[in-house]
Residue, then its C-alpha position, 0 to 999 in steps of 0.5 A: m311174630k307180633r301175631i305170636l306174642v298176641t296168642t301167648l299173651i290171651f292165652v296166658c289171661a285165658i288160663v289166669v282168669s280160669m283160675l281165678w273163677i275156679r277159685t271164686k267158685q271153689q270159695e263160693t262152694d267151701v261150706t266150711k269157710y265161715q265158721t259154725k257155732v254149735g253148743f253140746i250139752l253132756n250129763g257128765d263132763i268132757k273128762d271124765h275118761s267114759w261117756g262124755e269124753s269120748h263125745f268131747n274127743g270125737m267133736e275136737k277132731s271134727a271141728k279142727e277139720l270142719n271150722l266148728n266152734v264148739v260151746y260144750k255145757e257141762n253136767v246139765p241135768e235132765t230137767q226143765d234146765c236143759k231146755t234153758t240151756i239149749e234156749e241159750l245156745i241158741e240165742d248165743g248165735c249157735k245154729i246146732i245143738i246136740c245132746n247126749s243123754f236120753g234123758y235130755g228127749e223131750w226138752e230138745l223135742e220142744c225146742a226143735k219145734e220152737h226153732p225150726e231154723v236150728k238143726f238137733f241131734h239127740a243121742t240114744g233119743v227115740e223120736q225124730l222131726d226135719n230138723l231133729a235126728t237122732y243118733f247111736g251107734r251098733i256098740y252091742q257088736m263090740r259087747y259081744l266081743s268083749g264078752i269073748v274076752a271075758g268068757m275066755q279069760t274067767e277062771t270061776n264062770e262067774i262075770g260081773y257087770v254094773a249098769s245104770h238102768p235097765l232100758a233097751e239101750v243096756n239090756r242090748g249090752i248085757n244080751a250082747f255081751t253074755l253071747g259072747v261070754r257063752l259062745v266060749n264058755p257055755q258054763a259061765k254066767v253074768y251077774v247083773k247089778w243095777s246101779h240106777s245111775w249113769t254118772g252117780e260115784k256112790e251109787n256105782v261103787e255100791a253097786t260093784k262092792e255089793l256084786i263082789d261080795k254076793h259072787n264070786i267074781d274074776v271079770l267085770a264089765m260095766h255100763m255107764n257114765a262113770i270109770s269108778p266100776l273099774e276102780v273097785a274092781d281094780k283094788n279087788g284084783l278082778w279082770i276089767i273089761g271097760y266102757n266108751l274110751d281104752n282106759s289101759d293105762m290107767f289100770p295096766n295090771t288088770y285091764l284087759t280090753a273095751p267097747v270104744w267110741n270114734w264119735e268121729c265118724f258120726y259127727k263129720p260126715r253129718i255136720l258136714e251134711c248140715l253145712q251143705g244143707k242136706f241134713q236129714g231128720v233121720n235115726y242114725w244107728d252105724g255099725i262096725e263098718t263105719g269105725i264109730v264102733d270098736l274094742a280098744p287093743l287086747t292088753k297083755n293081761v289077755k290070754p294069748e288064745i283069745s285073740k285069734k277067736v275076738e279077730e275070728e268073730r270081728a271079721h264075720l261082723m265087718d263082712g256082714t255074714f253074721d250079727v250078734f243076735y241071729g238064733p237060734i237065741k233062748d231067755t233065761e227061761g229056756n223059751v226060744r225068742i229068736k228061731e234058728g234062721q233069724s234075726m232080732t229086728d233093727d225096732a226091736m232091739l232099739n225098743n223093746f229088748f226088755w228080756y235076757v239071754e239064757g246065762v245072765v242071772i239079775d241080782e234084785d235089789 
């Protein structure tokens, strides 16, 4: 009997010791046990219903799961002031720095060289270091799907597109959108007007009004960090396609859909890698399969037959049998830029997209 009691006691003690050992090991390997400070620099604000807010939403979701203390710096100029702000964040204890605009590149690169102990992320950036990664998402895939919506919704075959700057990123979106339009409506044209500003209300409003006054547009799309073009279009009774966030609740009678971001699909795994000591100074360009990009639900304003076509094309993008820039594709001069059976390289799409596909009409200033 005593032998049984002793054996039982030893067994119980062994279980307790094992549980304590496992718990200790879990604590040792739990990279979220201690809070990590992150500095986030934005060229707009976190409640702009656009680019800035999309990043804020994704970052906040990631922060809750990874035990992060995120310090947001809003409306930071894309000048030397950016470097000053980064230095202040590092001095304040930030171990990770994120900048959400291309224009911060020069200053972030300098800071990354001077602070190898800090990890840096640069949205839409092009230069990497051992401690500096660049990232974006294949939002052009969603531009393509939204173009299908516009091409089937239009009655005038004149679609407007207000855009910030003629950068490779913006051109890629214009071209993808137009390919979607022309897939379902070869007679339609996409008229593009540059506002030359990401966030300027005056510039974006003026560009939108000029486009509407000049053409018989009944659908308007846009690419900037503002919703003012949508407000102008809504007042003029045009169908609108947004960007960055689903703002359908703001424009219930005219909103169709929008290419949108789910930044938590990037921030959570990449920041977790930082905490695990697995950071990589590479360029990330994730697509529809990761969930980082999506198309906002089609609203009641969309013609019923459009949904089926959008879902067909979405399925092709999801299964990898098709991507937007597969040939044959012609430019505005009728030249074949991408031959049948060929596709555009990532490098060309990211860095050298300075031509437009058939159907694009650029409104000169």
